[in-house]
LUMKOL-228144 format. One record per residue: x, y, z of N, C-alpha, C in turn; residue in three letters; residue number from 1. Coordinates in Angstrom, 3 decimals, padded with zeros to 6 digits. Layout:
REC,X,Y,Z,X,Y,Z,X,Y,Z,Ala,NUM
...
//
This chain:
REC,-010.630,031.239,005.817,-010.060,030.198,004.976,-009.550,030.805,003.674,Met,1
REC,-008.391,030.324,003.221,-007.759,030.828,002.005,-007.734,029.717,000.960,Asn,2
REC,-007.561,030.114,-000.296,-007.461,029.158,-001.394,-006.256,029.497,-002.251,Thr,3
REC,-005.495,028.457,-002.609,-004.342,028.622,-003.501,-004.434,027.582,-004.611,Ala,4
REC,-003.902,027.909,-005.780,-003.795,026.943,-006.875,-002.366,026.429,-006.879,Phe,5
REC,-002.192,025.170,-006.474,-000.854,024.592,-006.329,-000.834,023.175,-006.893,Val,6
REC,000.255,022.839,-007.553,000.459,021.471,-008.050,-000.731,020.989,-008.874,Asn,7
REC,-001.354,021.908,-009.610,-002.439,021.554,-010.516,-003.814,021.477,-009.892,Gly,8
REC,-003.963,021.817,-008.601,-005.269,021.758,-007.943,-005.498,023.030,-007.130,Ile,9
REC,-006.770,023.266,-006.766,-007.080,024.314,-005.809,-007.059,023.699,-004.415,Ser,10
REC,-006.400,024.377,-003.472,-006.251,023.885,-002.106,-006.690,024.967,-001.137,Met,11
REC,-007.555,024.600,-000.193,-007.949,025.508,000.867,-007.050,025.288,002.076,Thr,12
REC,-006.828,026.367,002.824,-005.903,026.263,003.951,-006.136,027.412,004.917,Tyr,13
REC,-005.694,027.184,006.153,-005.629,028.242,007.137,-004.190,028.668,007.334,Gly,14
REC,-003.993,029.923,007.713,-002.643,030.469,007.907,-002.736,031.491,009.031,Asp,15
REC,-002.460,031.025,010.249,-002.669,031.875,011.415,-001.442,031.852,012.311,Thr,16
REC,-001.487,032.655,013.365,-000.433,032.632,014.369,000.565,033.744,014.184,Gly,17
REC,001.742,033.551,014.772,002.756,034.580,014.814,003.605,034.644,013.569,Gly,18
REC,004.641,035.434,013.658,005.541,035.651,012.530,006.790,034.781,012.620,Glu,19
REC,006.822,033.859,013.561,007.990,033.002,013.718,007.987,031.844,012.750,Gly,20
REC,008.768,030.819,013.061,008.913,029.676,012.164,007.589,028.946,012.010,Ser,21
REC,007.473,028.192,010.933,006.191,027.618,010.528,005.963,026.247,011.149,Ala,22
REC,004.683,025.972,011.416,004.211,024.669,011.865,003.139,024.227,010.878,Leu,23
REC,003.400,023.136,010.174,002.481,022.591,009.172,001.737,021.416,009.791,Leu,24
REC,000.411,021.509,009.872,-000.417,020.484,010.499,-001.185,019.721,009.418,Leu,25
REC,-000.962,018.403,009.335,-001.527,017.571,008.270,-002.602,016.666,008.867,Ile,26
REC,-003.832,016.844,008.413,-004.939,016.072,008.984,-004.929,014.623,008.500,His,27
REC,-005.721,013.795,009.166,-005.853,012.389,008.816,-007.074,012.139,007.949,Gly,28
REC,-007.364,010.866,007.764,-008.493,010.391,006.955,-009.591,009.904,007.889,His,29
REC,-010.845,010.217,007.610,-011.375,011.073,006.543,-011.793,012.423,007.117,Pro,30
REC,-010.823,013.235,007.450,-011.068,014.480,008.169,-010.734,015.687,007.291,Phe,31
REC,-010.554,016.829,007.923,-010.186,018.048,007.216,-009.415,018.940,008.186,Asp,32
REC,-009.068,020.103,007.733,-008.198,020.992,008.504,-008.801,021.412,009.841,Arg,33
REC,-010.124,021.326,010.007,-010.738,021.769,011.250,-010.399,020.853,012.425,Thr,34
REC,-009.830,019.677,012.160,-009.437,018.815,013.271,-008.333,019.455,014.112,Met,35
REC,-007.650,020.449,013.562,-006.552,021.105,014.277,-007.002,022.379,014.992,Trp,36
REC,-008.297,022.591,015.137,-008.767,023.824,015.787,-008.134,024.058,017.159,Ala,37
REC,-007.977,023.036,018.026,-007.382,023.301,019.344,-005.893,023.625,019.287,Pro,38
REC,-005.257,023.377,018.149,-003.822,023.644,018.044,-003.524,024.995,017.380,Gln,39
REC,-004.493,025.606,016.761,-004.221,026.814,015.988,-003.725,027.965,016.855,Gln,40
REC,-004.166,028.012,018.108,-003.724,029.083,018.994,-002.749,028.587,020.058,Asp,41
REC,-002.305,027.326,019.920,-001.445,026.737,020.952,000.019,027.126,020.787,Ala,42
REC,000.370,027.652,019.624,001.763,028.033,019.363,001.777,029.458,018.818,Ala,43
REC,001.454,030.454,019.655,001.262,031.821,019.166,002.495,032.437,018.523,Pro,44
REC,003.686,031.959,018.877,004.898,032.517,018.281,005.171,031.949,016.900,Ala,45
REC,004.421,030.913,016.515,004.681,030.227,015.256,003.601,030.542,014.233,His,46
REC,003.947,030.403,012.986,002.992,030.533,011.895,002.385,029.144,011.663,Arg,47
REC,001.101,029.000,011.912,000.440,027.697,011.871,-000.333,027.565,010.562,Val,48
REC,000.036,026.568,009.762,-000.543,026.356,008.437,-001.333,025.057,008.458,Ile,49
REC,-002.628,025.134,008.138,-003.516,023.975,008.219,-004.217,023.771,006.875,Thr,50
REC,-003.660,022.951,006.000,-004.289,022.724,004.700,-005.381,021.661,004.756,Pro,51
REC,-006.340,021.772,003.854,-007.195,020.651,003.497,-006.460,019.871,002.412,Asp,52
REC,-006.197,018.610,002.670,-005.523,017.793,001.670,-006.377,017.656,000.409,Leu,53
REC,-005.725,017.396,-000.688,-006.406,017.095,-001.954,-007.523,016.059,-001.716,Arg,54
REC,-008.737,016.407,-002.136,-009.847,015.471,-001.988,-010.624,015.609,-000.705,Gly,55
REC,-010.202,016.507,000.193,-010.856,016.668,001.495,-011.215,018.135,001.718,Tyr,56
REC,-012.165,018.363,002.639,-012.528,019.731,002.993,-012.932,020.521,001.762,Gly,57
REC,-012.356,021.717,001.637,-012.673,022.562,000.496,-011.721,022.414,-000.671,Gly,58
REC,-010.742,021.507,-000.560,-009.770,021.338,-001.642,-010.349,020.496,-002.776,Ser,59
REC,-009.720,020.608,-003.928,-010.228,019.956,-005.127,-010.183,018.440,-005.006,Gln,60
REC,-011.236,017.798,-005.469,-011.315,016.338,-005.487,-010.787,015.828,-006.817,Val,61
REC,-009.845,014.882,-006.753,-009.311,014.229,-007.945,-009.573,012.734,-007.789,Val,62
REC,-010.519,012.168,-008.547,-010.869,010.762,-008.361,-009.735,009.827,-008.755,Pro,63
REC,-009.867,008.574,-008.356,-008.900,007.546,-008.739,-008.065,007.102,-007.563,Gly,64
REC,-006.778,007.419,-007.616,-005.844,007.046,-006.555,-004.887,008.200,-006.318,Ser,65
REC,-004.687,008.564,-005.046,-003.780,009.656,-004.696,-002.636,009.100,-003.858,Thr,66
REC,-001.450,008.905,-004.439,-000.303,008.417,-003.657,000.112,009.430,-002.595,Pro,67
REC,000.752,008.934,-001.544,001.208,009.840,-000.503,002.215,010.848,-001.051,Leu,68
REC,002.981,010.459,-002.065,003.920,011.402,-002.671,003.223,012.595,-003.293,Gly,69
REC,002.023,012.384,-003.827,001.259,013.497,-004.392,000.825,014.455,-003.299,Thr,70
REC,000.330,013.910,-002.177,-000.017,014.774,-001.047,001.194,015.587,-000.598,Phe,71
REC,002.350,014.924,-000.477,003.552,015.614,-000.002,003.964,016.733,-000.970,Ala,72
REC,003.861,016.475,-002.250,004.235,017.507,-003.228,003.230,018.652,-003.230,Arg,73
REC,001.949,018.341,-002.994,000.965,019.416,-002.835,001.366,020.338,-001.689,Asp,74
REC,001.773,019.737,-000.572,002.131,020.526,000.611,003.391,021.345,000.362,Leu,75
REC,004.364,020.759,-000.323,005.571,021.521,-000.660,005.229,022.706,-001.555,Ala,76
REC,004.318,022.491,-002.504,003.911,023.585,-003.387,003.162,024.660,-002.614,Ala,77
REC,002.351,024.255,-001.627,001.665,025.253,-000.800,002.673,026.074,-000.001,Leu,78
REC,003.668,025.422,000.583,004.703,026.169,001.304,005.426,027.133,000.370,Leu,79
REC,005.706,026.692,-000.853,006.322,027.594,-001.825,005.426,028.806,-002.079,Asp,80
REC,004.143,028.545,-002.264,003.181,029.621,-002.511,003.185,030.631,-001.366,His,81
REC,003.379,030.128,-000.133,003.355,030.989,001.044,004.723,031.580,001.373,Leu,82
REC,005.745,031.238,000.596,007.074,031.747,000.860,007.727,031.127,002.076,Gly,83
REC,007.361,029.894,002.407,007.879,029.203,003.585,008.915,028.173,003.130,Val,84
REC,010.151,028.352,003.561,011.228,027.471,003.134,011.244,026.156,003.903,Ala,85
REC,010.899,026.205,005.200,011.003,025.024,006.049,009.997,025.130,007.181,Glu,86
REC,009.672,023.979,007.769,008.620,023.961,008.781,008.789,022.754,009.687,Ala,87
REC,008.226,022.861,010.875,007.953,021.684,011.692,006.728,021.021,011.073,Val,88
REC,006.822,019.735,010.799,005.758,019.018,010.091,005.099,018.046,011.062,Val,89
REC,003.805,018.220,011.249,003.031,017.430,012.206,001.881,016.764,011.472,Cys,90
REC,001.734,015.453,011.639,000.621,014.757,011.016,000.057,013.689,011.919,Gly,91
REC,-001.244,013.454,011.785,-001.937,012.434,012.577,-002.484,011.362,011.658,Leu,92
REC,-002.240,010.101,012.011,-002.730,008.940,011.279,-002.207,008.984,009.836,Ser,93
REC,-003.084,009.027,008.828,-002.597,009.164,007.463,-001.723,010.401,007.331,Met,94
REC,-002.071,011.462,008.058,-001.244,012.667,008.026,000.160,012.426,008.519,Gly,95
REC,000.327,011.517,009.493,001.664,011.167,009.958,002.456,010.444,008.896,Gly,96
REC,001.794,009.595,008.123,002.489,008.916,007.032,002.833,009.892,005.913,Gln,97
REC,001.965,010.868,005.672,002.313,011.919,004.713,003.499,012.723,005.224,Ile,98
REC,003.557,012.968,006.543,004.709,013.672,007.112,005.995,012.889,006.883,Ala,99
REC,005.945,011.569,007.038,007.122,010.748,006.760,007.501,010.806,005.283,Leu,100
REC,006.507,010.809,004.402,006.784,010.922,002.972,007.360,012.297,002.640,Glu,101
REC,006.821,013.346,003.261,007.354,014.694,003.055,008.818,014.731,003.487,Phe,102
REC,009.122,014.126,004.641,010.514,014.092,005.106,011.392,013.302,004.147,His,103
REC,010.866,012.216,003.580,011.646,011.421,002.627,011.978,012.227,001.377,Arg,104
REC,011.002,012.993,000.887,011.192,013.755,-000.347,011.908,015.081,-000.129,Leu,105
REC,011.642,015.735,001.004,012.130,017.093,001.244,012.765,017.221,002.625,Phe,106
REC,013.750,016.416,002.955,014.308,016.463,004.313,014.868,017.830,004.689,Pro,107
REC,015.363,018.571,003.691,015.946,019.882,003.955,014.894,020.911,004.366,His,108
REC,013.612,020.599,004.184,012.550,021.536,004.523,011.917,021.236,005.877,Arg,109
REC,012.370,020.190,006.549,011.760,019.746,007.808,012.685,020.113,008.963,Val,110
REC,012.186,020.940,009.877,012.977,021.316,011.053,012.596,020.519,012.290,Thr,111
REC,011.463,019.844,012.244,011.006,019.008,013.344,009.856,018.156,012.851,Gly,112
REC,009.613,017.024,013.548,008.542,016.104,013.157,007.654,015.814,014.362,Leu,113
REC,006.353,015.758,014.127,005.400,015.248,015.107,004.602,014.154,014.418,Val,114
REC,004.711,012.943,014.944,004.043,011.774,014.370,003.007,011.297,015.368,Leu,115
REC,001.752,011.562,015.081,000.668,011.289,016.023,-000.185,010.125,015.541,Ala,116
REC,-000.354,009.120,016.388,-001.291,008.023,016.119,-001.116,007.483,014.694,Asp,117
REC,000.122,007.087,014.392,000.461,006.637,013.052,001.465,005.504,013.138,Thr,118
REC,001.826,004.936,011.991,002.821,003.869,011.968,003.593,003.923,010.656,Phe,119
REC,004.803,003.340,010.677,005.723,003.486,009.556,005.666,002.341,008.562,Ala,120
REC,005.198,001.176,008.983,005.273,000.002,008.137,004.295,000.074,006.966,Gln,121
REC,004.626,-000.615,005.886,003.713,-000.742,004.754,002.553,-001.661,005.132,Ala,122
REC,001.476,-001.579,004.379,000.347,-002.465,004.612,000.682,-003.893,004.225,Asp,123
REC,000.122,-004.834,004.947,000.153,-006.226,004.519,-000.763,-006.378,003.302,Thr,124
REC,-000.677,-007.502,002.622,-001.541,-007.732,001.462,-003.006,-007.707,001.880,Glu,125
REC,-003.317,-008.273,003.043,-004.699,-008.251,003.516,-005.156,-006.825,003.794,Gln,126
REC,-004.299,-006.026,004.432,-004.669,-004.642,004.727,-004.863,-003.839,003.438,Ala,127
REC,-004.035,-004.108,002.425,-004.215,-003.435,001.135,-005.593,-003.717,000.565,Lys,128
REC,-005.961,-004.985,000.559,-007.248,-005.354,-000.022,-008.402,-004.746,000.765,Gln,129
REC,-008.248,-004.655,002.087,-009.283,-004.022,002.903,-009.417,-002.551,002.563,Glu,130
REC,-008.299,-001.864,002.323,-008.378,-000.445,001.946,-009.055,-000.282,000.583,Arg,131
REC,-008.716,-001.124,-000.366,-009.350,-001.044,-001.679,-010.849,-001.295,-001.576,Tyr,132
REC,-011.234,-002.281,-000.760,-012.658,-002.579,-000.593,-013.377,-001.415,000.077,Ala,133
REC,-012.737,-000.779,001.042,-013.333,000.360,001.723,-013.485,001.533,000.758,Arg,134
REC,-012.479,001.724,-000.104,-012.563,002.799,-001.094,-013.750,002.581,-002.021,Ala,135
REC,-013.904,001.358,-002.489,-015.042,001.060,-003.371,-016.366,001.296,-002.644,Asp,136
REC,-016.424,000.921,-001.385,-017.651,001.124,-000.617,-017.972,002.603,-000.472,Arg,137
REC,-016.959,003.421,-000.169,-017.206,004.855,-000.019,-017.758,005.457,-001.302,Leu,138
REC,-017.212,005.057,-002.431,-017.711,005.590,-003.703,-019.122,005.094,-003.994,Glu,139
REC,-019.407,003.886,-003.568,-020.717,003.290,-003.851,-021.806,003.810,-002.908,Arg,140
REC,-021.474,003.957,-001.607,-022.480,004.247,-000.588,-022.373,005.633,000.021,Glu,141
REC,-021.247,006.319,-000.173,-021.009,007.553,000.552,-020.370,007.270,001.898,Gly,142
REC,-020.176,008.314,002.698,-019.407,008.179,003.931,-020.248,007.915,005.168,Thr,143
REC,-021.567,008.067,005.095,-022.387,008.056,006.309,-022.296,006.742,007.071,Ala,144
REC,-022.467,005.620,006.382,-022.440,004.333,007.070,-021.099,004.055,007.708,Gly,145
REC,-020.028,004.291,006.948,-018.677,004.084,007.472,-018.418,004.989,008.672,Tyr,146
REC,-018.808,006.250,008.571,-018.528,007.214,009.641,-019.170,006.776,010.953,Ala,147
REC,-020.402,006.362,010.890,-021.090,005.965,012.122,-020.542,004.650,012.683,Arg,148
REC,-020.075,003.781,011.806,-019.493,002.518,012.265,-018.198,002.736,013.038,Glu,149
REC,-017.357,003.676,012.598,-016.017,003.803,013.177,-015.911,004.890,014.233,Val,150
REC,-016.978,005.659,014.450,-016.874,006.761,015.414,-016.410,006.265,016.779,Leu,151
REC,-016.938,005.133,017.242,-016.569,004.602,018.539,-015.156,004.087,018.624,Gly,152
REC,-014.479,003.981,017.482,-013.056,003.638,017.471,-012.182,004.863,017.255,Ser,153
REC,-012.714,005.883,016.591,-011.938,007.107,016.390,-011.682,007.825,017.711,Met,154
REC,-012.694,007.835,018.584,-012.543,008.445,019.899,-012.834,007.378,020.948,Val,155
REC,-012.311,007.567,022.145,-012.452,006.550,023.186,-013.796,006.679,023.901,Cys,156
REC,-014.206,005.653,024.644,-015.492,005.717,025.354,-015.622,006.924,026.279,Pro,157
REC,-014.520,007.313,026.920,-014.555,008.472,027.805,-014.949,009.729,027.040,Glu,158
REC,-014.434,009.872,025.839,-014.776,011.034,025.017,-016.240,010.995,024.606,Thr,159
REC,-016.717,009.824,024.184,-018.121,009.705,023.788,-019.053,010.090,024.934,Leu,160
REC,-018.671,009.693,026.152,-019.541,009.930,027.305,-019.458,011.356,027.820,Ala,161
REC,-018.257,011.909,027.870,-018.055,013.178,028.565,-017.806,014.369,027.642,Arg,162
REC,-017.458,014.095,026.386,-017.196,015.205,025.470,-017.950,014.978,024.161,Arg,163
REC,-019.281,014.990,024.219,-020.057,014.750,022.994,-019.781,015.778,021.910,Pro,164
REC,-019.328,016.985,022.289,-018.995,017.989,021.280,-017.841,017.523,020.406,Asp,165
REC,-016.856,016.855,021.019,-015.729,016.338,020.250,-016.189,015.207,019.337,Val,166
REC,-016.988,014.293,019.877,-017.499,013.201,019.052,-018.313,013.742,017.881,Ala,167
REC,-019.114,014.771,018.127,-019.908,015.366,017.050,-019.016,016.000,015.993,Asp,168
REC,-017.938,016.651,016.424,-017.004,017.256,015.473,-016.359,016.183,014.598,His,169
REC,-015.895,015.100,015.221,-015.257,014.018,014.464,-016.261,013.404,013.485,Val,170
REC,-017.469,013.140,013.947,-018.486,012.578,013.059,-018.806,013.541,011.925,Leu,171
REC,-018.927,014.819,012.237,-019.237,015.802,011.204,-018.181,015.862,010.112,Gly,172
REC,-016.913,015.789,010.503,-015.851,015.793,009.493,-015.956,014.575,008.591,Met,173
REC,-016.221,013.420,009.192,-016.307,012.195,008.388,-017.505,012.236,007.455,Met,174
REC,-018.641,012.730,007.938,-019.829,012.819,007.086,-019.621,013.786,005.925,Leu,175
REC,-018.800,014.819,006.148,-018.578,015.838,005.115,-017.487,015.464,004.120,Ala,176
REC,-016.738,014.421,004.399,-015.622,014.062,003.515,-016.144,013.654,002.141,Ala,177
REC,-015.613,014.226,001.063,-016.043,013.825,-000.286,-015.698,012.362,-000.549,Pro,178
REC,-016.659,011.519,-000.887,-016.377,010.090,-001.039,-015.280,009.776,-002.059,Pro,179
REC,-015.263,010.469,-003.185,-014.250,010.166,-004.199,-012.855,010.568,-003.730,Gln,180
REC,-012.749,011.680,-003.004,-011.453,012.089,-002.483,-010.940,011.132,-001.435,Gly,181
REC,-011.832,010.716,-000.507,-011.436,009.777,000.532,-011.057,008.428,-000.061,Ala,182
REC,-011.795,007.991,-001.076,-011.489,006.716,-001.725,-010.138,006.774,-002.429,Ala,183
REC,-009.852,007.884,-003.102,-008.566,008.022,-003.787,-007.410,007.961,-002.793,Ala,184
REC,-007.598,008.576,-001.624,-006.549,008.539,-000.604,-006.338,007.116,-000.084,Ala,185
REC,-007.419,006.384,000.128,-007.291,005.005,000.605,-006.509,004.152,-000.393,Leu,186
REC,-006.787,004.314,-001.666,-006.071,003.512,-002.669,-004.592,003.886,-002.708,Arg,187
REC,-004.295,005.172,-002.629,-002.892,005.584,-002.623,-002.178,005.130,-001.370,Gly,188
REC,-002.874,005.189,-000.252,-002.265,004.777,001.017,-001.975,003.284,001.029,Arg,189
REC,-002.810,002.500,000.377,-002.583,001.054,000.317,-001.255,000.716,-000.350,Ala,190
REC,-000.800,001.577,-001.257,000.423,001.298,-002.021,001.622,002.093,-001.515,Glu,191
REC,001.519,002.669,-000.331,002.628,003.479,000.184,003.841,002.595,000.480,Arg,192
REC,005.029,003.190,000.487,006.232,002.419,000.833,006.317,002.173,002.328,Pro,193
REC,007.226,001.286,002.700,007.558,001.051,004.105,008.598,002.100,004.503,Asp,194
REC,008.281,002.882,005.532,009.184,003.955,005.947,010.158,003.525,007.037,Tyr,195
REC,010.115,002.262,007.434,010.915,001.809,008.572,012.402,002.058,008.370,Thr,196
REC,012.913,001.729,007.195,014.351,001.834,006.962,014.844,003.272,007.061,Ala,197
REC,013.989,004.234,006.797,014.412,005.630,006.832,014.338,006.281,008.201,Gly,198
REC,013.767,005.587,009.190,013.580,006.212,010.495,014.909,006.558,011.160,Leu,199
REC,015.905,005.707,010.984,017.210,005.955,011.609,017.870,007.210,011.054,Ala,200
REC,017.450,007.652,009.871,018.031,008.842,009.260,017.332,010.135,009.618,Gly,201
REC,016.292,010.072,010.446,015.615,011.299,010.871,016.523,012.029,011.860,Val,202
REC,016.943,013.217,011.489,017.947,013.945,012.274,017.415,015.250,012.848,Ala,203
REC,016.092,015.377,012.937,015.486,016.583,013.506,014.736,016.198,014.775,Val,204
REC,014.495,017.159,015.678,013.707,016.849,016.873,012.364,016.233,016.488,Pro,205
REC,012.018,015.133,017.140,010.817,014.377,016.776,010.010,014.019,018.018,Thr,206
REC,008.722,014.241,017.933,007.771,013.826,018.960,006.884,012.738,018.383,Leu,207
REC,006.751,011.644,019.113,005.777,010.608,018.797,004.708,010.678,019.874,Val,208
REC,003.452,010.793,019.464,002.366,010.932,020.431,001.233,009.995,020.031,Val,209
REC,000.550,009.427,021.034,-000.518,008.466,020.750,-001.519,008.478,021.904,Val,210
REC,-002.791,008.265,021.588,-003.791,008.074,022.618,-003.661,006.681,023.223,Gly,211
REC,-003.729,006.592,024.522,-003.529,005.299,025.182,-004.566,004.272,024.741,Arg,212
REC,-005.756,004.721,024.368,-006.819,003.792,023.991,-007.026,003.720,022.473,Glu,213
REC,-006.030,004.129,021.703,-006.138,004.074,020.252,-006.189,002.622,019.789,Asp,214
REC,-007.256,002.244,019.081,-007.385,000.872,018.589,-006.896,000.732,017.149,Val,215
REC,-006.760,001.848,016.439,-006.255,001.795,015.067,-004.727,001.721,015.043,Phe,216
REC,-004.078,002.602,015.774,-002.614,002.610,015.865,-002.263,002.573,017.354,Thr,217
REC,-002.153,001.384,017.916,-001.978,001.258,019.365,-000.627,001.780,019.838,Pro,218
REC,-000.476,001.825,021.149,000.745,002.334,021.758,001.977,001.595,021.233,Val,219
REC,001.842,000.327,020.924,002.990,-000.441,020.420,003.524,000.137,019.111,Ser,220
REC,002.652,000.681,018.268,003.120,001.327,017.033,003.926,002.578,017.348,Asp,221
REC,003.460,003.350,018.323,004.199,004.550,018.728,005.538,004.180,019.351,Ala,222
REC,005.568,003.123,020.138,006.824,002.679,020.749,007.819,002.242,019.682,Glu,223
REC,007.340,001.638,018.610,008.217,001.257,017.492,008.877,002.494,016.892,Phe,224
REC,008.087,003.527,016.609,008.653,004.772,016.072,009.649,005.377,017.047,Leu,225
REC,009.294,005.386,018.316,010.156,005.967,019.341,011.500,005.253,019.400,His,226
REC,011.492,003.937,019.284,012.740,003.164,019.339,013.617,003.412,018.121,Arg,227
REC,013.014,003.634,016.979,013.775,003.661,015.731,014.178,005.049,015.270,His,228
REC,013.614,006.111,015.842,013.994,007.475,015.455,014.954,008.015,016.512,Ile,229
REC,016.180,008.330,016.149,017.170,008.787,017.140,016.688,010.029,017.894,Pro,230
REC,016.745,009.961,019.215,016.418,011.116,020.034,014.957,011.473,020.120,Gly,231
REC,014.079,010.643,019.567,012.647,010.960,019.610,012.119,010.888,021.035,Ala,232
REC,011.097,011.680,021.321,010.393,011.601,022.590,009.020,010.992,022.347,Thr,233
REC,008.477,010.347,023.375,007.185,009.662,023.276,006.240,010.206,024.333,Leu,234
REC,005.047,010.569,023.918,003.987,010.991,024.833,002.762,010.117,024.597,Thr,235
REC,002.313,009.444,025.648,001.087,008.648,025.599,000.010,009.432,026.345,Val,236
REC,-001.071,009.753,025.658,-002.117,010.608,026.210,-003.227,009.739,026.796,Val,237
REC,-003.436,009.847,028.087,-004.499,009.098,028.755,-005.871,009.621,028.339,Asp,238
REC,-006.875,008.734,028.433,-008.267,009.097,028.140,-008.427,009.633,026.725,Asp,239
REC,-007.673,009.045,025.795,-007.776,009.450,024.394,-007.657,008.222,023.509,Ala,240
REC,-008.351,008.270,022.380,-008.266,007.228,021.384,-007.384,007.671,020.226,Gly,241
REC,-007.963,007.656,019.008,-007.192,007.947,017.799,-007.028,009.437,017.542,His,242
REC,-007.725,010.293,018.331,-007.729,011.738,018.078,-007.317,012.508,019.323,Met,243
REC,-006.140,012.260,019.887,-005.778,012.909,021.154,-005.709,014.423,021.067,Pro,244
REC,-005.436,014.972,019.887,-005.372,016.429,019.759,-006.729,017.080,020.004,Asn,245
REC,-007.823,016.333,019.721,-009.168,016.831,019.977,-009.713,016.347,021.315,Leu,246
REC,-009.392,015.106,021.667,-009.947,014.528,022.889,-009.309,015.109,024.153,Glu,247
REC,-008.012,015.317,024.118,-007.266,015.858,025.269,-006.317,016.940,024.772,Cys,248
REC,-006.841,018.062,024.298,-005.986,019.065,023.654,-004.919,019.641,024.562,Pro,249
REC,-005.189,019.768,025.872,-004.179,020.348,026.758,-002.936,019.471,026.809,Ala,250
REC,-003.128,018.161,026.952,-001.987,017.246,026.998,-001.253,017.230,025.666,Ala,251
REC,-002.011,017.210,024.566,-001.381,017.211,023.242,-000.592,018.499,023.029,Phe,252
REC,-001.196,019.622,023.377,-000.538,020.911,023.151,000.699,021.078,024.023,Asn,253
REC,000.674,020.541,025.237,001.861,020.598,026.091,003.017,019.840,025.448,Asp,254
REC,002.729,018.644,024.927,003.773,017.857,024.272,004.275,018.572,023.020,Ala,255
REC,003.360,019.180,022.259,003.749,019.925,021.063,004.631,021.109,021.428,Leu,256
REC,004.287,021.819,022.502,005.093,022.973,022.920,006.498,022.546,023.307,Ala,257
REC,006.629,021.401,023.967,007.965,020.917,024.336,008.779,020.575,023.098,Arg,258
REC,008.130,020.011,022.099,008.836,019.708,020.845,009.272,020.993,020.159,Leu,259
REC,008.378,021.968,020.070,008.715,023.226,019.402,009.865,023.937,020.100,Leu,260
REC,009.958,023.778,021.424,011.055,024.409,022.161,012.401,023.787,021.822,Ala,261
REC,012.401,022.573,021.301,013.644,021.888,020.933,014.096,022.219,019.511,Arg,262
REC,013.244,022.873,018.751,013.531,023.122,017.337,014.222,024.460,017.182,Val,263
REC,015.392,024.490,016.572,016.026,025.797,016.301,015.115,026.673,015.465,Pro,264
REC,015.122,027.942,015.774,014.267,028.855,015.025,014.678,028.909,013.560,Gln,265
REC,013.689,028.663,012.690,013.957,028.729,011.249,014.035,030.184,010.821,Ala,266
REC,014.559,030.371,009.615,014.595,031.736,009.103,013.162,032.251,008.928,Arg,267
REC,012.991,033.517,009.174,011.665,034.130,009.223,010.987,034.040,007.863,Arg,268
REC,009.797,033.383,007.811,009.101,033.266,006.526,008.428,034.564,006.131,Pro,269
REC,008.294,034.753,004.844,007.624,035.955,004.344,006.133,035.702,004.194,Ala,270
REC,005.316,036.646,004.590,003.877,036.558,004.388,003.552,036.871,002.925,Arg,271
REC,002.639,036.095,002.377,002.232,036.318,000.996,000.882,037.028,000.977,Met,272
//
């Protein structure tokens, strides 16, 4: 694991793989960079960059509220630090919304998009209030109660029964999430913009992927993205919930490899 000082914070990250074009993997809430372990060796020709977002993993915690634009600018600063001009940007859940925000702010730096188990619409007023209440609860109680309550929704019943190692990994990430960092992300996410209008302007190869049994962002959300992004492909992963990259890594990695094959090779990034 590496550490960089970017955009006013210390950020931990992984930087592995080949010397080819970059793949930036953005984790969801309330996880960390280790959720991408099955993908780190899935694209050996590519340089795979896995940051811990501000407030998560080993990165610096900044209490209060963290807008998605702040996350996106942190990631752009990390790419600058690494000498990476452009990348395929992949995010899951909140990470997918950060990927959309990154594309909105820095479209010239995005050579491809992977939007996993996410949605483009803004929160309803009720959903906003639920996120704020959840943020307050995390700061008040910590993550343990919330983590155990939602584990059965993060992964599907098949995963709980047959892949307890995956369920343990997901639970461990949630238990380790810093409460103030996770709460700040929830508050910022509640106020995110609606990305729907910008979907038609996405002009890079795009993969939309979702677990068939995802209860947080169901298949209908993925179908919406697929319909509205020109030329996007859709992969629905069987026997997976909200974490198909961990629950069914072979299927996820196959879809990712097909997307990467559609992306023109970016100029060779320099190692720092």
